[in-house]
C-alpha positions, -999 to 999 in steps of 0.1 A, spaced: -800 -722 -468 -787 -748 -490 -794 -729 -516 -774 -704 -504 -749 -726 -495 -751 -734 -529 -738 -704 -543 -716 -692 -518 -699 -713 -492 -702 -751 -479 -724 -763 -451 -696 -765 -430 -682 -735 -431 -718 -722 -422 -721 -745 -393 -691 -736 -377 -701 -700 -382 -737 -711 -367 -718 -724 -338 -690 -695 -332 -725 -671 -328 -742 -699 -305 -702 -699 -282 -707 -663 -282 -749 -657 -275 -740 -683 -244 -711 -662 -235 -727 -631 -232 -757 -650 -217 -732 -656 -186 -720 -627 -182 -753 -612 -184 -756 -636 -154 -725 -631 -139 -727 -594 -139 -767 -602 -125 -751 -619 -96 -724 -594 -91 -756 -562 -89 -773 -587 -65 -744 -595 -40 -731 -555 -45 -767 -544 -30 -765 -570 -4 -735 -557 7 -744 -522 5 -771 -528 28 -747 -548 52 -730 -516 49 -756 -491 58 -765 -514 86 -731 -515 99 -728 -474 91 -757 -470 116 -742 -493 144 -712 -472 139 -726 -437 142 -746 -454 172 -714 -464 184 -696 -436 183 -725 -411 199 -728 -436 227 -687 -434 232 -686 -393 232 -714 -395 258 -690 -417 279 -661 -394 270 -680 -358 281 -687 -383 311 -650 -386 319 -644 -358 313 -667 -342 339 -656 -363 363 -619 -358 355 -627 -319 360 -647 -328 393 -620 -354 412 -597 -325 398 -611 -296 414 -619 -317 447 -581 -323 447 -568 -287 441 -597 -276 470 -581 -300 490 -547 -294 488 -555 -256 494 -574 -270 529 -545 -285 536 -522 -256 527 -547 -237 551 -548 -259 578 -509 -261 579 -508 -222 581 -534 -221 610 -510 -249 629 -481 -229 626 -493 -198 634 -490 -189 668 -519 -182 696 -543 -157 699 -531 -152 734 -496 -146 719 -508 -120 695 -526 -101 717 -501 -96 743 -476 -84 714 -506 -58 700 -506 -48 740 -469 -42 735 -469 -26 705 -501 -3 715 -475 6 745 -444 14 724 -471 39 699 -482 57 736 -446 61 740 -439 77 710 -466 98 714 -457 114 746 -424 116 732 -435 138 703 -457 159 724 -424 166 744 -406 176 716 -432 197 701 -428 216 737 -399 222 736 -399 233 699 -425 257 707 -405 268 736 -375 276 715 -398 293 685 -406 317 713 -370 322 724 -360 330 686 -390 351 680 -380 372 710 -348 371 701 -352 381 667 -375 408 677 -353 424 702 -322 420 672 -349 445 650 -358 469 676 -318 468 679 -316 474 646 -342 498 642 -330 521 667 -295 519 654 -312 529 618 -333 557 635 -300 572 649 -284 567 617 -307 584 599 -313 612 626 -274 621 619 -287 617 584 -309 644 584 -289 664 608 -260 665 586 -282 673 556 -300 701 576 -265 714 583 -247 712 549 -282 730 536 -276 756 560 -244 762 554 -244 760 513 -271 790 520 -250 809 541 -221 806 511 -248 812 487 -266 846 502 -236 867 495 -230 862 458 -273 864 452 -269 894 470 -241 908 450 -257 901 417 -293 914 427 -314 879 429 -335 869 451 -332 835 472 -352 812 447 -334 824 414 -302 804 398 -265 824 404 -234 816 413 -227 782 417 -259 765 414 -248 770 374 -223 742 380 -247 719 400 -279 718 375 -256 717 342 -252 683 346 -290 673 347 -295 694 319 -273 676 294 -292 652 302 -318 659 276 -292 660 253 -295 627 237 -329 627 236 -329 654 215 -299 639 195 -321 606 185 -355 630 178 -336 651 154 -320 623 135 -354 604 132 -366 635 117 -342 647 95 -339 606 85 -378 610 77 -377 646 59 -351 641 41 -364 608 26 -397 626 18 -384 658 5 -350 644 -20 -358 609 -24 -397 595 -17 -405 614 -57 -372 597 -68 -387 563 -57 -418 564 -69 -405 573 -106 -381 545 -103 -403 516 -97 -416 517 -58 -454 511 -54 -473 528 -33 -477 499 -11 -440 502 -1 -441 536 6 -474 531 31 -452 502 47 -426 528 57 -446 556 65 -465 532 89 -432 519 105 -423 555 109 -455 564 128 -456 535 148 -419 541 160 -429 576 166 -462 565 185 -441 539 207 -416 567 218 -444 591 231 -454 565 247 -426 552 264 -420 586 272 -450 596 284 -459 566 309 -445 566 347 -427 534 357 -418 549 392 -431 535 427 -452 557 445 -436 576 468 -439 579 507 -461 612 509 -440 620 547 -419 649 556 -380 644 546 -369 642 577 -394 616 586 -370 585 604 -402 557 605 -409 533 583 -443 537 565 -470 511 567 -471 484 541 -498 489 513 -529 471 514 -533 456 484 -492 439 490 -498 429 528 -493 396 530 -479 390 496 -455 365 491 -422 378 482 -391 362 465 -369 391 467 -363 406 508 -336 408 532 -314 384 547 -341 384 579 -367 379 559 -378 415 560 -397 435 533 -367 455 508 -369 491 519 -355 524 500 -342 549 525 -341 579 498 -378 573 487 -389 557 518 -409 529 504 -410 494 509 -400 482 471 -416 451 457 -401 425 436 -376 436 409 -384 470 416 -350 493 416 -339 527 430 -327 551 398 -299 570 411 -305 590 378 -345 595 379 -340 599 416 -371 571 420 -380 532 424 -384 517 397 -413 490 393 -399 460 372 -364 485 363 -347 470 329 -322 503 330 -321 536 330 -317 549 287 -294 579 284 -308 577 247 -340 587 259 -334 595 293 -362 574 304 -362 545 330 -375 516 316 -396 495 337 -428 473 339 -449 501 326 -433 511 297 -411 483 284 -434 469 254 -431 504 249 -394 505 244 -392 469 226 -419 486 203 -397 514 192 -368 495 189 -386 467 165 -402 498 146 -369 517 139 -350 490 129 -378 485 106 -386 520 96 -345 521 89 -337 492 71 -366 494 53 -360 530 42 -324 518 29 -338 492 13 -358 517 -10 -329 537 -18 -306 508 -22 -327 494 -49 -339 522 -69 -316 552 -62 -281 548 -46 -258 538 -73 -266 566 -95 -266 591 -68 -234 577 -51 -217 584 -82 -233 615 -85 -214 624 -53 -182 609 -58 -179 637 -92 -193 664 -74 -166 662 -44 -140 653 -77 -148 689 -93 -153 706 -58 -190 713 -59 -205 690 -32 -225 706 -8 -243 697 21 -281 700 13 -269 685 -20 -299 661 -34 -275 634 -39 -256 638 -8 -282 635 13 -296 604 -6 -264 584 -1 -262 598 41 -297 588 45 -287 554 33 -260 552 53 -272 564 85 -304 548 78 -282 512 73 -260 519 104 -290 529 132 -309 500 119 -284 474 119 -276 485 159 -317 489 168 -320 454 156 -292 443 176 -306 456 210 -342 447 200 -328 407 189 -313 414 230 -348 427 246 -360 398 232 -339 375 239 -344 390 277 -380 386 269 -382 347 259 -359 342 292 -380 368 313 -350 384 323 -344 423 327 -312 442 321 -299 445 356 -305 410 364 -290 396 334 -257 414 347 -263 403 377 -268 366 362 -233 376 348 -218 383 381 -234 354 401 -230 318 388 -251 305 413 -279 325 400 -316 314 398 -343 330 378 -374 327 397 -396 345 374 -388 319 345 -420 306 329 -413 293 304 -406 312 265 -450 315 263 -457 329 290 -428 356 296 -435 369 258 -477 371 281 -459 386 304 -451 413 288 -470 418 258 -502 401 269 -522 370 263 -530 352 235 -569 372 240 -546 403 235 -529 393 206 -541 425 181 -524 442 209 -485 428 208 -476 452 181 -497 484 193 -484 508 218 -512 503 240 -507 484 274 -524 451 277 -551 445 303 -538 414 314 -506 425 322 -517 456 339 -532 434 366 -506 429 389 -494 466 385 -456 462 385 -460 448 422 -459 410 423 -452 385 393 -457 346 390 -425 322 397 -416 291 386 -433 263 410 -400 243 406 -372 268 422 -376 271 459 -378 308 471 -353 325 490 -353 329 530 
């Protein structure tokens, strides 16, 4: 060290550095001892803390158990207190109630009053039965008197009719002998009597001829030209199908009998026939003011609901809608569906025919008609004139039939007949008992949903034919008339 001190620094400086190093070393030893002491102290405190934590956990468990016990005791005491209050309330109510003897006496009094009320009811029922019997006797007397008066009136009417027939025979016999005719032949003034009845067939003949002319004229004059102008076979097939459907509907409408059965008694009979077995006990909506069934004196038969006597056909018609003068047929229960189909298919056929002519031929042939008319060469059988006439007649007829078809569809949706609708317009208090809602009203004419395939075909629907036109379902929310 001395040699080193001699070479670089002096010994004093080295000694100072050595002292400084020893001092730092002592400081480090002190810090190390201090750290060991702190570590030991911390370990001791940690052990103490752990023991304290265990004690605290034990105390928490103990206190929690004590709290639960207190809650249980509080709940029990609360329940006991509630039971006590309820018991006290019941005791107060029992103390306030009257005695059992008083209650028994009140019950006896009420039973006595009940017996008196029952006796009064029995007496009132007895009196009511007596009044009913008296009223029934009075009504039967009135009905017998009315029947007697009706019989007298019928007998007088029959006698007058026989006298009139005898007088007519006496007046017609000289004319028939003078003309060389037998009693059964038509002659003299009989022609004047039968002429109006024959004229009734003029409108149906006109309708048939008009339909035939529109159809035949279209086939002869326009069908080939329409095809050549660009119309498809399908369009023409649809037109022909509509025409044949309207013809089938018209035939079914004309051939279907809608009349109610007549009484097969003699014309001079005055007694009313018995009620048919299938109608006996049926509930009626339409009846007389005295509650009797409606009776037709001309047909001498009972009239079911919605049945009316047609003065043109001289028969009672089931569910009579109207007498159509254009086809000279009464529209009623059995042919109303065919009549609606006839109107619909006629409107479709006419309008569809006019649309084909308008799309493909009208403009050209209308100009030709004007040109021929200007030069005075226009004839009725001219092809161009026939096409123009078919178009205008078809369009006008189709529009009119479409309006009629819509009107009768409205009647069907509301379950009206034409007669009932006219009665509704006259009477503000009119109630339509047969209105069951649009769906059921349609089913009453065209059939149920299972018969949907028959709605557009001119065939009868079995579900509609079940009622035979004698009874109809009514809306339960309306009160039936007396």
